[in-house]
N, C-alpha and C positions, 0 to 999 in steps of 0.2 A: 168437654168432649161432646161429639154429635151420636145420636142414636139412628140406628139402621133397621130394616125389617129384611131379613135374608128369606127368598122364597126357595124350598126346597120341592113342595109341587103346588098344585092348583089351590090349594086351602090349607097348606103348612107353611106358616109365616113365623121366622123365628128373630127375637127382638135381640139386638147387640149391639155393643157400643164402639167405636173407635174413632182414635186420634187422627188416622188420615183417611181419605177417602177411599172405599173400597173399589178395587177393580176385579177383573175378571182374572188376573195373574194373582192377586194377595188372598180373593175369597172363591174364586170359579170352583174349586174342589169343594167348596162347603154349599153352596147355593147356584141354584141357576140363574136366578137376579137379584138384585136387592133396591130396594125401595127408601129413599131418603136424601138428604138428612133431614131428620126430624131435632127440634129444639129441646125435646124432654123426653123421657121414657113415657110421662102420662101421653103426650101427644102421639108417640109411635104406638101405645098401646090401644088409645082411641081409636086411632086408622085402623089398625089391624081388625078390631072388634066390629068398629060401626063405620067408619069412614070410607071404606075402598069403594062404595057404590054411591056415596053422597056427591050430589052435583053441586052443594055450594063449596066444596074443597077445590081451591087453586093454588094455595101456596103454604108453606111451612106456618107461615103465621096464622093464616086461618086455622088451620088444624089444631094450632095451640090454644087460640081462642074458644074454638069449638071444644075441644078437649076439657077446658078448665070450667065451662060452662056446662057441662053435662053431668048432671047429678048421679049418674050411673058409674063416672069416674071419680067421686069423692075418696073412696079407699085407697087409689092408687094416687092421689094429691095427698093423703097424708100421710103414706107409706113413703114417697119421695121427701119427707121431709124428716125423717127418722134416721137416727146412724144406724150402721149394719148390726150395731149389738141390739140396739132397741128393735127394730126390724125383725131379727132370729128370735126373740124373746116374744112377740106380739104371734107370731106366726106358729109356734110351739105352742103356746096358749090357746090359739085358735085352733090347731090340729086336737088337742086334749079336750077341749070344747065339743068339738064336733063327734067326737068319738064317745066323751061320756052321755052327752044329751042326744045321740042318735036315735029318732024313732024307730027306725029299723037295725036292731042289734045284728052285728056279724053272726051268720051261720055257723055252728058249732061243727067243726070238721071231726069226722068219725074217721076212723083208721080203716083203711081199705084191707091191708093186710097187715100182718104182725109175724116178728120173729119169735119160733115157737121152741122151747129147749128139747133136746132128746129125749127128756123123761115124758114132756106133751107130745111129742110125735109118737113114741113107744106106746103111750097110752090108748091113742087114736087108731093103732094098728091091732089092738087086744080086742 
């Protein structure tokens, strides 16, 4: 299955896969244009992040080679080899780690309003 990038606006690219070549009829209601096909999710992700303005890019094969050689894509390469269950578990652990070890804890929200009982309302009137 090939991977594509669907463009919704100038800087909004959505990665998707399709068993058939996307057409205006099949995907026009979702995207203004489609870029691809890419050989892998890694290549499509690299192109979306780093390759759109890269003058070395001329073919899907070159994109694949550049993506796999780029150390910034190491995490995507590892994730590509995981099963869906392994990937879900890894992302859950990562999310928990980021919450647990966050240097800036989430701010504590304070109630802006609260519901008062009739007794509390009457006490304020007296």
